[in-house]
N, C-alpha and C positions, 0 to 999 in steps of 0.2 A: 804631718809636717814636723820636721825636727830641726834643731839648731844646736851648735856646740856652745857649751858653757865656758866660763873662764878657766876651769881646770881641764878642759878638753873633753868632758863627758857630754854625751848627747842628751838633749832635753826635748821631750816630745810635746809639741803644742797642738792641742785639739782645736780644730776649727769649728766644731759643732758640739755643744754640750748635750749629753744625753738627757732626755726629759725625765724629770722627777715627777712621779705620779702625785696628783693633787686630789685630796679628798675633802671638798668643801663641806663644812658643817652647815646645817640649816640655820639660817638667821631668821629671827622673828622680830617684828617691830613695824614702825611707821613706813619705812622705805621698802621693806619686804612686801608689805601689803600693797603699796603703790606699784611695785614691780609686778606683782601678780595681777593687779588690775590691768596693767598694760598687756600682760600675756593674754588675758581673757579678751580684751578689746581687739587686739591685733588678730588673734586667731578666729574670733567670731567673724571679723571682716573677711579674713583670707578664706576660711572654709565656707562661709555663708554666701558671699557674693555670687559665686557661680550658680547657685540654686535660685536666685531671684529672677523673676520673669518680668518682662516689660514689652507690652504690645505683642504678646504671643511669641516672644523670643527671649533668649538669655539677656539679662540686663547688661552685663559686662562681658564682652566677648571680643577677642582679637582674632578675627577670621582671616588668617594669612592666605588661605586658598582663594578667596574672593577679594582680598585686599581691602577689607572693610573692618574698622574698629567701632564697636558699639559701646557707648558709655551712656547707659540709661536712654534718654530721649535724643541723644546726639549720635550721628553716624559720621565717622571720619574716614575720608578716602586718602590715598597716597598724596593727593594735592594738599591735604590738610596737615601734612607732617609738621608744619610750623607750630601747630597747637601742641603737639606732643613734645616738640623741642622746648616750647615755653613752659610746659609742666616740669620738664627736667631742670630747666633754669630756676624755676620757682623753688623746687625741692632743694637744689644746691644752695641757693641764697638763704633759704630757711635753715639749712644745716649750718651754714657759716654763722648766721645770727645766733642760733642756739648755742653753738660752740663758743662764740665770743662772750656770751653772757654767762652760760652755766657749764662750760666745759663739755665733757663727754657724756652728758645725760642721755643722749640718743643711744650711745653704745650700751649704757648700763640698764636702760629700761625698755627700749623699743626695737633695737637692732635684731633682725632675724636670728643671728648667731646666738645672741644672749637669750632670746625668747625660747629657742628650741633647746639650748643647753639647759635652761631652767626646767623645761618640760621633761627632758631626759633624766636630769638629776632627780626630779620628783619621782619618776618611775623607779630609778635606782634605789632611792631611799626606802620606798615602800616595799621593795622586794628583798634588798640586801641589808637594810637596817640603817642605823645611824653611822656617823663618821667612823667611830671606833669599831663598830661591828663590820663595816666594809673593809677597814684596814686589817682586822683579824682574819676575815674571810679570804682576802688575797694572800695572806701569809700562810694560810693553812695548805696542806697538801690536798691534791684533788681527791674528792670523795663523791658519793652519790648526792649528798646534800649540797655540796658546793656546785656540782655540775647542774643540778636541778635549778638552783637559784640563778646561776649564770645563764642557763638556757632560757628560763622564764624572762629574765631581764632583756636579753637580746631579741627574743621573740616579740616582746612588747615594743621595743625600739623599732624593730622591723615593720610592725603593723602601723605605727605612727608614721614612719618614713614612707611607706607605701601609700597611705592615705594622703600624705602631703604631696607625693608625686602625682597621684591621680588628680588631686585638686588643682595643682599647677597646670597640668595638661588641660584640665577642664576650662581654663581661661582661653584656650586656643581651639579646642574642639568642644562643641556643646556637651556639657557634663552629663546630660540625660542620654545623649547618644552614646557616650562612653559607658554609662551604666548598662545600657542595653547590649553593647558590644562585649562587655566583660561577662554579662550573664550568658551570652551566646558563644563565648570563647571565640570572638571574631575581631579582636583588636588588630588594627593595622600595624605594620612593622615600625613605622615612625612613632606612632602613639606608644607602643610598647617600649621602644628605646627610651623615649623621653620620660616616661613614668619611672622606669627603672633607674635611669641616670639621676633624676632629681631625688628619687628615694635614696639612692646610694650616697649622693652628696649630703643629704640631710642626716643619714645614719652615720656617715664618717665624720662630718663636721661637728655635730652635736654630741655624738656618742664617744668618739675616740679622740679627735683633735682638740676640741673645746678651746681652751685658752691659747693654743698654738695658732689658731686662726687669727685671734686678736693680736698676738705678739708678732707673728712673722708674715702672715698673708695679707692682712687688711692694710691698705695704704693709709687709711684715715688716721691710724695711730702715729704714723710717721710725719704727716704734714700738719697735725693738729697744733704743734708748737707755733706755727706761723700765725695761728688765730688766737692764741693765748696771750694774755698780758697779766700784769699784777692785779688787775681788777676783775679777772675772770673767776667765777665761782668754781672751786675744786674741792674734792674731799681731802681734808688735810688734818694733820695731827698738831695740836697745840703744845709745842715743845716747852714753852715757858712755864706752862702749868703742869705738864706731865713729867718733866725731868727733875731730878734723877729718878729712874724707875726703881721700884723695889716694894717689898711688903709693907703694909700699913699695920698699925696697932689694931687690936680687936676692939670693936665698939658695939653698941647695942644693935645697930642694924645688921652687923655681921653675925652677931649671936643668933639673930632670927633667920639667918640664911638657911634655905633648904639644904639637906645633906648632899643632894645631887650637885647643886651649884658649888658647894664647898669643895667637892671632889674635883670639879672642873678648875677651880682656882687654887688647887693644892700647891701649885708652884709659888703662889704668893704667900704661903704659910700664914693663912688668916687665923689659924688656931693658936698662934703665938699669944702669950699673955700681954696685957696692956703694959706699955712702958711710959714712964714719966718723962716730962720734958717736951721740947718742941720737936715737930716732925722734921726729919732729915731727908725725906723723899718726896717726890711729886705725887700727883694723883694717879699716874700710871702704875698699876701693880704688877706689870709684866706678866699678865696671864696668857698672852698670845692668842686671845680669842679673836682679835681683829685679823690675825693671820689665818686662823683656822677657817673662818667663814669666807675668805677672799677667793673668788672663783679663778683668779689668775695666780694665786699663791704668793703675792708680794706682801711686804710689811709696810703699811702706810706710814709707820713712824720713821721710815728712812727718807721721807720727803716725797715730792711729786715725781712720779715715774711714768714713762710712756705706757707701761703695761696696765696702769690703772684705768678701768673703764667707767669709773664714776657711778657704780651701782649702789654705793652707800651701805653695803652689807656690813662693813666694818663699823659704820656709824651705829647701826642697830645693835650690834654685838657689844660695842663699848658702852653705849647708853644703858644697856641691860646690866652690865657689870657695875657701872657707876651707881645705878639704883641699889644694887645689892650691897655695895660697900658704903653707901651713904654719902657720896660726894656728888656735886652738880654734874648734870649731863653736859655734853658738848666737848669733851676732851678730844674726840675725833668728830668732825662735823664738816658741813659745807661752809666754806669761808673763802675769802680771797687772801692773797699774800699781803696786800696792803692792810687788810682788816686785822690780820694777826700782828703785823708789825706796829701798826698805829692804834690798835685796840678800838677799831671803829664799831659803831652801833649798827643795828640792822637797818635803821633809816639811812645812815650814811652810806652803807653798802649799796642800798637801792638807788640813792642819788648818784653815786659814782658809776652805776651801771649805764647811765645815759651819757656815755662818753662818745667822742667823735666817730670812732670805728663802728660802734653799735648804731648810731644815728645814720651813718652812711648805708649800712646794711639794711636798716629799716626803710630808708628812702628808696633804695634800689628795689627792694622786695615789694614795697607798696606800688611803685610805678609799674613794675612788670605784672603784678596781680591785676591792677586796674586795667592795664592795656589788654591783658589776656581775656578778662571777662567782658570788656567792652567789645573786643573783636568777636568774641563768641556770641554776644547778644546781637550784634549787627550783622552777623554772618547770614547770607542768603542761601537757603538750601537748594541752590541751583547753580550748576557750573557748566560753562560752555567753552569749548576750545574749537577754533576755526582752523582747518588745514586745507589749503587749496590743492587742487589737482596739479601735480608737477609734470604730468605727461603732456599737457597742452595749456599754455598760459592763457590763451584766448582763441576763440574760433568764430568764424562767421557762419551763421545758419540762414535758413530760408528767410527772405525778405530783407536781408542785409543786417539783421540784428547781430549783436556780439554776445556770445555766451561764455561764461566762466563757470567751472565746476568746483565745488568745495565739498568738504566732508566736515559736518558739525558733530563733535563729540558732546552729546548732551547728557548730563548726569543729574538725576533727581535724587538729591541726598536726603530729602524728607522721607518719612516712613509711610506716607500716603500717596496714592496714585494721582497723577495730574496729567492733563492734556495741555500741550504747549503749542503756541502759534509762533511761526518764524516769519519775521519781517526784515526788510533791508531798505536802507536809505543812503543817500549820498550823491546820487546822480539822477538827473531828470529822467523820468520814464523807466527807472530801474524796477524790476519785478522778479519775484520768485517763480521759476517755472515748475509746474506740477503742484503737488499737494503742499500746503503750508502748515499742516498740523501733524503732531506726532504724540502718541500716548506712551507714558512710562509708568510702570508700577513703582511702589515705594522702594527706595534704596536701589535704584536700577540705573543703568547707563546704556546708551545706544549711539552708534555711529550712523548719522543720517546724511546720505548724499543729497546735495542741493545744487540745482543749476540756477544761475543768476543771469538774467538777460537785460540788455540795454538796446534801445532802438537805434537804428542807423543814424549816425551823425551826432549822437549824444556822447558826452565825455570826450576828453582830449586823448590823443595817442599816447600810449605809455601807461603808467600806473595812475590810478584814480582811487583816492581813499573812500571807503564805504564803511557802513556800520551795520552789523547784524543785531537784531533785537529778538530775544527769545523770552516769551512771557507765558505764564500759566493762564489758560482761558478761564478757569474757575477761581483764580486768586491773582488779581493784577499786581499784588505786592511782590510776587515772584517774577522778577524781571531782571534780565542780565543783558548788557550791551557789550559786544566784542568788535573791535576794529578789524578791518581786513583791507585788501587791495584788489581792485578790479582792473584787469589789464585789457587795454584796447590796442589791437595790432596797428602798426604804423602803415 
């Protein structure tokens, strides 16, 4: 896109800025350890759940073919979609609550994009080296050494991505069956497609796109501002304490600094001799370590930015530098805007966290969680749908009796077999014609044709309300009543 300047010359306006390669330095500290704990926990859950067994089946399985979702001891059918919807609502409100209280900690510690980017970066560092080594490697011309390192890195990424794709599909096709099919080279076309698709998405997002997913693709970064306020915890830089930036005088703690750290802070000129008089700079020595460890490449000292995912890597890096130069930690820290402005204590920050928005989120979340688990606990593992025969509303049979035909869709959602008895009530002398019992195995459904008969003269012409009762013979607690209509011809 171009436009004419005041002097008539054409000015080219770029609508998309070319991506500058980001080489995050490895951060070490309290929040880095917490982030890796989240990586381990989430991946143990993701990779481990498909291998758990429950009642001789996979504990967690979304069987789309049979339209059954297995969640440990619970079997959900399409009619139970409301429970899945409730889970999504609970997850949404939990995310809103966490964001209102602590900003984007979900993004920084548990989001799949962050988790897999962290894993892929770990592989990259082990194969290509530190940040400076990776930068030198990319600047070098292609050689056998560079080709071998790049090949090893992408091969490792590919293996992790394929393992991830296989595990993902293992939630929809029993993973042991997948294992056997892979061993026999007998994978189905759809299984192969989804394994490769999810593997490609993991490889591309975590290996190549990385921070671009957070900046441009994820909608959460865009609407998070609607959930932020001045009492939301965010990663922030204390400008009052840190500015103006610049080198500090040499002191005993700096003299004891390891040579490697001194080189990293060379920009701060810590080797300068001590000077007399009051300090003219803040605590920030402008070493840029907070920028070097940031996975999205931003400078937290520029203030709150939508690119910040709240991972606190910059907090760990800055705290490490503060320890080395002998100044208090917390120049970059988790705080609220009000806490920085009014110099609030930790206790005051916690008290102000219980503000109306947070309390409303808590109340809504608690109500939905209680309703969800109550409905789940009171749920009867038996479902019955009554569908009348539309071909004939009612007909007269031998002896003048009136017969209506229905189809009962009986679903035994328990995982044990039951024998069910069918009864009907609502009109004098009403009875079930034929067999009144049906057997169903665990997690099974069957359409049972049922004829209902009423003696001559019983019931009034037209529609008569009746009630079907289906109960388990071996467990009277399993009982469901369904209303229906019995039609008597005029």
